[in-house]
N, C-alpha and C positions, 0 to 999 in steps of 0.2 A: 377494507384495503386489506390483500391476503398477506401474513405474514409468514417468515420464514428467507431463506438466502435469496439476496439478489440476483436474478439470474444475467444482468447488464456484463458482470465480468467476475473471476475464477479469482482466487487469491493468485494462481499463477500466472493470469495476465497481467494483475496491478503491479507485480514482482515484475514480471518482464518490462513494465512502462517503466518502472524505475531503473531497475540496471540498465537499460539500452540508452537513458535519456543522457546529456554530458554533464548533468547537474548531479553533484553529489547529495543532496538529500530535498524534500520534498514536505510542501505542508498538505493540509485537507482539505484547502481547499485548490492545490494546483490538480491533489490525483481526481479529485472531484469533476473540476473542467475538463481535463483529460477524458473522461468517461462521460461528459456531457449529463454530468449529477452535480448535486450539490456541494458544500461543503461539509454538509453534516452528513453524506452518503460517506464522503472521502475519510471523514472521521470514524466513524464506523467501521469500515472494513481497514482502517490503519490498526483501530481497536484489535480487531480479530486477529490479524497479522502479527501485531505485537505482543498480542498472548500467546500466540505460537511458538514465540519466540523467533521469527523471520523479516521484523524490522525493531529497530530501536528508536527512542526519541529523544529529544531535550527541547527544552523550554528553555530560548537563551534571554527571555524577561519580556515584554508586554505579553500580546495577545496571543503568538504566534508558538506553534512547535511544530520543529523539523525533525521528521522521520527520514531514518536510511534503511536499506538492503541489509542482514547482518548477514556473518559466515554463516549460519544455520538456512537462511534462505538464502542465501549460494548454491550451498547443497541441496536445498528443496528441488529447485531452477534443475541441475542437474541432474538427479534423479528421476523428475518427470518428464526431462526431455522427449519430445516425442520423435518419435525417429520418423 
């Protein structure tokens, strides 16, 4: 299996999905489902976005972690907006 970035969705596409949804926060499963991928894929993508400062997360207890777009993530979307 080839390694490297998964071409299924760019960081920008994932952030757009998150900000365009009426939901304020997402689980890795929800992100994976939105792109027809696994929870693990969603978790990996969200971890990369969190490392870049574009999303933040909170574990309210149990097995779920919730992610939301940060101000830096909003700024990234604004700066990379396609004309």
